[in-house]
RODREN-54357 format. One record per residue (C-alpha): residue in one letter; x, y, z. Coordinates in steps of 0.1 Angstrom, whole numbers, padded with zeros to 4 digits, always signed. Example, Ala and Ser with C-alpha at 12.3 -4.5 7.8 and 13.67 -1.06 7.14 Angstrom:
REM RODREN-54357
a+0123-0045+0078
s+0137-0011+0071
REM end
This chain:
REM RODREN-54357
m-0091+0316+0141
y-0095+0280+0150
n-0071+0250+0149
t-0082+0215+0140
v-0069+0188+0164
v-0071+0151+0153
g-0061+0118+0169
l-0066+0085+0151
e-0076+0050+0162
i-0065+0025+0136
h-0075-0012+0136
v-0054-0036+0116
q-0064-0072+0111
l-0034-0095+0115
a-0029-0120+0086
t-0027-0151+0108
d-0042-0184+0096
t-0062-0189+0128
k-0081-0167+0152
l-0067-0149+0183
f-0078-0173+0210
c-0089-0205+0192
g-0079-0227+0162
c-0107-0216+0139
s-0097-0204+0104
t-0095-0167+0095
a-0100-0175+0058
f-0128-0155+0042
t-0159-0175+0034
t-0194-0166+0021
e-0209-0193+0042
e-0222-0178+0075
n-0210-0192+0108
k-0187-0217+0092
n-0154-0209+0110
i-0167-0209+0146
c-0162-0230+0178
p-0173-0228+0215
v-0144-0205+0223
c-0151-0177+0197
t-0188-0180+0203
g-0186-0177+0240
h-0198-0211+0252
l-0197-0218+0290
g-0164-0234+0300
a-0146-0228+0267
l-0111-0213+0275
p-0091-0190+0253
v-0054-0197+0243
l-0033-0169+0228
n-0022-0173+0192
e+0016-0170+0194
k+0018-0160+0157
a-0005-0131+0163
l+0018-0119+0191
d+0048-0121+0168
y+0030-0101+0141
a+0020-0076+0167
l+0056-0072+0178
k+0068-0066+0143
a+0041-0039+0138
a+0051-0022+0170
l+0088-0022+0161
a+0081-0010+0126
l+0063+0020+0142
n+0092+0028+0166
c+0073+0017+0197
r+0087+0005+0230
i+0078-0031+0237
n+0064-0038+0272
k+0079-0070+0284
l+0048-0076+0305
s+0013-0070+0291
m-0021-0083+0301
f-0055-0089+0285
d-0087-0073+0299
r-0124-0077+0294
k-0142-0048+0278
n-0178-0053+0289
y-0207-0042+0268
f-0238-0057+0252
y-0243-0060+0214
p-0256-0090+0194
d-0223-0094+0175
l-0204-0099+0208
p-0213-0135+0219
k-0194-0135+0252
g-0209-0102+0264
y-0174-0087+0265
q-0144-0082+0242
i-0109-0093+0251
s-0086-0064+0247
q-0057-0047+0264
f-0065-0016+0285
y-0044-0014+0316
h-0012-0029+0302
p-0008-0028+0264
y+0020-0046+0248
a+0036-0015+0231
e+0037+0022+0237
n+0055+0055+0228
g+0060+0051+0191
f+0060+0076+0162
i+0058+0081+0125
d+0074+0111+0107
i+0053+0126+0079
s+0063+0155+0056
n+0061+0183+0081
k+0060+0168+0116
r+0063+0138+0138
v+0030+0121+0148
r+0033+0103+0182
i+0018+0069+0188
t+0004+0066+0223
r+0000+0028+0224
i-0007-0003+0204
h-0028-0031+0219
i-0040-0065+0208
e-0077-0073+0208
e-0102-0096+0192
d-0128-0086+0165
a-0165-0088+0170
g-0189-0107+0147
k-0210-0091+0119
l-0246-0082+0119
i-0266-0088+0086
h-0299-0070+0083
n-0328-0082+0062
e-0350-0051+0059
a-0376-0068+0039
k-0383-0094+0066
m-0374-0069+0094
e-0349-0094+0107
s-0312-0093+0117
y-0288-0122+0117
v-0253-0126+0132
d-0224-0141+0114
y-0196-0151+0139
n-0170-0160+0113
r-0152-0127+0121
s-0156-0131+0159
s-0121-0133+0176
i-0101-0125+0145
p-0069-0109+0157
l-0065-0071+0156
i-0041-0045+0167
e-0053-0010+0176
i-0029+0018+0170
v-0038+0050+0190
t-0021+0083+0182
e-0016+0114+0202
p-0037+0144+0190
d-0008+0156+0168
i-0026+0158+0135
s-0039+0192+0125
s-0054+0189+0090
p-0072+0164+0068
e-0041+0162+0046
e-0019+0152+0075
a-0044+0125+0085
q-0044+0110+0050
e-0006+0111+0047
f-0002+0095+0081
l-0027+0067+0072
e-0010+0061+0038
k+0024+0058+0055
i+0011+0034+0082
k-0004+0013+0054
t+0028+0012+0034
i+0050+0003+0064
l+0027-0024+0077
k+0023-0039+0043
y+0061-0041+0040
t+0062-0061+0072
g+0038-0087+0058
i+0017-0088+0090
s-0015-0077+0071
d-0028-0068+0037
v-0040-0035+0053
s-0069-0031+0028
m-0096-0007+0037
e-0117-0022+0010
l-0116-0056+0026
g-0119-0043+0061
s-0084-0053+0073
l-0076-0016+0079
r-0102+0005+0097
c-0099+0040+0111
d-0119+0062+0135
a-0110+0098+0138
n-0113+0119+0170
v-0118+0155+0160
s-0119+0187+0180
v-0112+0224+0174
k-0097+0251+0196
r-0089+0288+0193
e-0054+0294+0180
n-0038+0305+0212
d-0057+0282+0236
e-0038+0256+0255
k-0069+0235+0264
l-0082+0211+0238
g-0118+0213+0227
t-0145+0186+0232
r-0136+0157+0210
v-0160+0139+0187
e-0154+0104+0174
i-0162+0097+0137
k-0168+0062+0125
n-0177+0045+0092
l-0146+0058+0074
n-0140+0033+0046
s-0113+0051+0026
f-0084+0075+0030
k-0104+0101+0011
a-0134+0096+0035
v-0111+0102+0065
a-0099+0135+0050
k-0134+0146+0040
a-0150+0137+0073
i-0123+0156+0093
e-0127+0186+0070
y-0165+0186+0075
e-0165+0179+0112
a-0140+0206+0120
s-0161+0231+0100
r-0193+0219+0117
q-0178+0224+0152
i-0164+0259+0143
s-0199+0269+0131
v-0216+0256+0163
i-0191+0274+0186
s-0193+0306+0165
e-0231+0306+0170
g-0228+0302+0207
g-0236+0265+0207
e-0220+0236+0226
i-0200+0207+0212
f-0211+0174+0228
c-0187+0144+0234
e-0204+0120+0210
t-0199+0094+0183
r-0209+0104+0148
l-0212+0084+0116
w-0198+0097+0083
d-0225+0097+0056
e-0208+0094+0022
s-0240+0103+0003
s-0245+0136+0020
m-0208+0142+0029
t-0218+0150+0065
t-0215+0134+0099
k-0246+0124+0119
c-0250+0117+0156
m-0250+0080+0165
r-0248+0082+0203
l-0232+0102+0232
k-0196+0091+0237
e-0191+0066+0265
n-0161+0068+0289
a-0137+0040+0297
e-0153+0035+0331
d-0186+0026+0313
y-0169-0006+0300
r-0160-0018+0334
y-0126-0031+0323
f-0110-0058+0344
p-0082-0083+0339
d-0093-0115+0321
p-0090-0143+0346
d-0088-0169+0318
l-0056-0156+0302
p-0021-0154+0318
k+0001-0124+0317
v+0021-0120+0284
l+0058-0121+0290
v+0080-0110+0260
g+0118-0117+0264
e+0147-0100+0246
e+0153-0130+0224
r+0118-0128+0210
i+0120-0090+0205
t+0154-0095+0187
r+0139-0121+0165
a+0111-0098+0155
k+0136-0070+0148
n+0157-0092+0126
d+0126-0102+0107
l+0118-0066+0097
p+0124-0056+0060
e+0142-0026+0046
f+0115+0000+0048
p+0105+0024+0020
e+0125+0055+0030
e+0157+0036+0035
r+0151+0016+0003
s+0144+0047-0017
a+0176+0063-0005
r+0196+0032-0015
f+0180+0031-0050
v+0192+0066-0055
s+0227+0060-0042
q+0233+0025-0054
y+0215+0026-0088
g+0217+0063-0096
l+0179+0065-0100
p+0161+0099-0099
e+0143+0104-0066
y+0109+0103-0083
n+0116+0068-0098
a+0129+0055-0065
r+0098+0067-0046
v+0074+0051-0071
l+0093+0018-0070
v+0093+0015-0032
s+0057+0024-0029
e+0049-0014-0028
k+0074-0039-0015
s+0065-0064-0042
l+0072-0037-0069
a+0106-0029-0054
d+0114-0066-0052
y+0104-0071-0088
f+0126-0041-0099
e+0157-0055-0082
e+0151-0089-0097
v+0149-0072-0132
v+0182-0054-0125
k+0200-0087-0118
y+0194-0098-0154
s+0196-0064-0172
g+0226-0049-0155
n+0210-0015-0163
p+0191+0000-0133
k+0180+0032-0150
s+0166+0015-0181
s+0150-0012-0158
s+0133+0015-0137
n+0119+0031-0168
w+0105-0001-0181
v+0090-0011-0148
i+0074+0023-0142
t+0062+0030-0177
d+0053-0005-0190
i+0048-0029-0161
l+0027-0004-0142
r+0006+0002-0173
v-0005-0034-0175
a-0002-0047-0140
k-0032-0046-0116
g-0014-0052-0083
e+0004-0083-0097
y+0038-0071-0110
y+0050-0104-0123
v+0028-0102-0155
v+0062-0105-0172
d+0088-0127-0155
a+0115-0104-0140
s+0143-0125-0156
h+0126-0122-0190
l+0122-0084-0188
g+0158-0081-0176
k+0171-0102-0204
m+0151-0082-0229
i+0165-0049-0217
k+0200-0064-0220
m+0192-0074-0256
i+0186-0037-0263
d+0219-0027-0247
d+0237-0054-0267
d+0221-0042-0300
i+0203-0075-0305
i+0170-0057-0308
s+0160-0020-0311
g+0139-0001-0285
k+0110-0001-0309
i+0111-0039-0314
a+0115-0043-0276
k+0080-0027-0272
e+0066-0053-0296
v+0085-0081-0277
f+0071-0068-0244
e+0035-0071-0256
i+0042-0106-0268
m+0057-0116-0234
l+0025-0106-0217
e+0010-0138-0232
d+0041-0158-0243
k+0060-0169-0212
r+0091-0181-0231
d+0126-0165-0229
p+0127-0133-0250
l+0156-0145-0272
q+0134-0175-0283
i+0106-0151-0292
v+0129-0128-0311
e+0146-0156-0330
e+0113-0173-0339
k+0097-0141-0352
g+0128-0129-0370
l+0131-0097-0349
i+0168-0096-0344
q+0183-0062-0352
i+0201-0058-0385
t+0236-0045-0376
n+0254-0056-0408
e+0267-0023-0424
s+0268-0038-0459
e+0232-0049-0457
i+0220-0016-0443
e+0240+0003-0469
r+0224-0016-0497
i+0189-0008-0484
v+0198+0029-0479
e+0211+0032-0515
a+0178+0016-0528
i+0157+0041-0508
i+0178+0071-0520
s+0175+0059-0556
k+0137+0060-0552
n+0139+0095-0538
p+0168+0112-0558
e+0155+0147-0549
s+0163+0140-0512
i+0201+0146-0517
a+0195+0181-0532
q+0171+0190-0504
y+0195+0178-0477
r+0224+0198-0492
s+0202+0229-0495
g+0196+0228-0457
i+0163+0209-0456
t+0176+0185-0430
k+0141+0171-0421
v+0145+0149-0452
l+0169+0129-0431
g+0141+0118-0408
f+0120+0108-0438
l+0147+0086-0452
v+0155+0069-0419
g+0117+0062-0415
q+0117+0046-0450
v+0146+0024-0441
m+0130+0013-0408
k+0097+0006-0427
e+0116-0015-0453
t+0133-0035-0425
k+0101-0037-0403
g+0119-0018-0376
r+0149-0042-0374
a+0176-0020-0387
n+0199-0003-0361
p+0186+0033-0361
a+0220+0049-0352
l+0237+0029-0379
v+0210+0039-0405
n+0214+0075-0395
r+0252+0075-0399
i+0251+0057-0433
i+0224+0081-0447
i+0244+0112-0437
s+0275+0097-0452
k+0258+0091-0485
m+0243+0126-0485
e+0276+0143-0478
s+0297+0123-0502
REM end
């Protein structure tokens, strides 16, 4: 019996306006080599200056992940050659990272975070196979990243996926990144090994790259663990190597033998001073943190009386939770508001929850509670509000959708319906109660859904039993 052992290395792009060591824009552009300068392209004599905003974002991320902030950290040069690395080295933090010893709790365990360090991104290679040529786009060069390194505490593909999803949710709440795997602002490498169940010593680890979705991470870990178990069972040897995940074949393929830290010849960057972080700056970063999903979900249950499921759905995105609370301000009815947001807003929203203004949705819900419109009419009003941005009361008044609550008016309509269906009284009195639903439906049809259903029901029963 073998156990799977996994550690993750997660790169997160920080959402700063400028790069890590120069003033070039980080904005996405399709024009190659537009956002570059002598600093981020490694010209002789060009000196880097640390982006203070990137440091503040990095501090928020570390605090959100329960890390200890090191008041002194340093930048180092990671030396290697690749065409997308214009300086011939990457500025990173190896010896003295800015944060260490964090953790995230998932459903069945605590996953420890070894360290988080700040580093710059490399450029991007573009290959033209038809011309057998390769080009380098340096727009991405020196964009600020943090790398989150976990302990090998993860023991299944499912745990890895859950951990990544939680990291993404937490960091998105902080606003330091959009943490999108699709856009490349969240990237993950997995270090996978296997060991016999009772062995203390870990097996030889293999690093897996090219993981561009949470599902890919889980599938790659599952395959790689199975591959290693098969090799060991047949008397083979696992090599310390870097492998690429191939989505088409659902397998990992050898890329190169894994290098050691010594191979990179790390040494302190002489062009950058030590980074000193005082208590005041740490306190400011702490005070800037939001209420996180778990705490917010618990508050929604206790403060608003929501079912746990509804609370979890609402806090899955900060913007969704914010939208819900804005709706409640106007509706005064948290439970009904949560149902409308989860059922109707999520049905039509594509990541943008303000498809209907929160105040308008809240006012519409209050109109239901105040018997101004029925629930059925509200559905119609909601669809109108997707295009019409006016106050719901204006829409209802203009389209004549206000609920009929006048008893005399409803009684007159009920009598007319019964007179057209005289057999209904005898049927009802003989125990065929389903006729009641038929009559209510006829009244609602006659009033185009505007009659108060409860009032209609009461008046019909009164007529039947009199």
